C-alpha positions in Angstrom: 11.9 -10.9 0.5 8.2 -11.2 1.5 4.9 -10.3 0.1 1.8 -8.0 1.7 -0.9 -7.9 0.3 -2.5 -4.2 2.8 -5.9 -3.4 3.3 -6.7 0.1 4.6 -10.2 1.4 5.3 -11.5 4.9 6.3 -11.5 8.0 4.0 -8.7 6.8 2.3 -10.0 8.0 -1.5 -9.4 11.5 -2.9 -6.5 12.4 -0.5 -3.4 11.6 -2.7 -3.6 8.1 -0.9 -1.8 6.2 -3.7 0.3 9.0 -4.4 1.7 9.0 -1.5 2.5 5.2 -0.6 3.8 5.1 -4.2 7.0 7.6 -3.0 6.9 6.0 0.6 7.2 2.8 -0.9 9.8 4.4 -4.1 12.0 5.8 -1.0 12.2 2.1 0.8 13.0 0.2 -2.1 9.3 -1.5 -1.6 7.9 -3.1 -5.5 4.4 -3.9 -5.9 1.4 -1.7 -6.5 -1.9 0.2 -5.4 -5.0 0.7 -5.9 -8.5 2.3 -4.7 -11.3 -0.7 -4.2 -14.7 0.4 -4.9 -15.4 0.3 -1.1 -14.1 2.7 -0.7 -10.7 1.0 0.4 -6.9 1.0 -0.6 -5.5 -2.5 -1.8 -1.7 -2.6 -1.6 0.9 -5.3 -2.7 4.0 -4.8 -1.6 7.4 -7.0 -1.9 10.3 -5.9 0.1 12.8 -6.8 2.9 11.3 -6.7 6.4 12.0 -3.4 7.7 10.4 -1.8 4.9 7.3 -4.0 5.1 7.1 -2.4 8.7 7.5 1.1 7.4 5.0 1.1 4.6 2.8 0.0 7.4 3.3 2.3 9.6 2.9 4.8 7.0 -0.3 3.1 6.4 -1.7 3.0 9.8 -1.4 7.5 9.2 -1.6 8.3 6.0 -1.0 11.5 3.9 -2.4 14.9 5.3 -6.8 14.6 5.1 -6.8 11.0 5.2 -8.4 8.8 8.1 -7.3 5.4 8.8 -10.2 3.7 10.3 -8.4 0.1 9.5 -5.5 -1.6 7.9 -5.9 -5.1 7.9 -1.9 -7.0 6.5 -1.3 -10.4 5.1 1.9 -12.2 4.7 1.0 -14.1 1.3 4.2 -17.3 0.6 4.8 -16.7 -3.2 6.1 -13.4 -4.3 5.1 -12.3 -7.7 8.6 -10.5 -8.7 7.6 -7.2 -9.4 9.8 -4.4 -11.1 9.0 -1.6 -9.1 5.9 0.2 -7.2 2.7 1.2 -9.2 0.1 3.6 -8.9 -3.3 1.1 -10.5 -5.5 4.0 -12.0 -8.5 1.8 -12.7 -10.8 -0.5 -10.7 -10.8 -3.7 -12.5 
């Protein structure tokens, strides 16, 4: 199990990016969350096996129909959070 933080930039809000990410993560067995950021990007924290995380990252590079992904950055973080499922966070903190 690994923990990745993923930042997706471009036209990635108001195109169902979060809902699509959740659907893909659920199919892959990846746990964590996705949220919109005030700067217009989408932020994801994801935990899973290498295949699941790489597949999720591959999805993020294209996104759902209507998205225009300009960049995807990710970082592997050492500590696992032990997420129970994959959630869409609605409000920006």
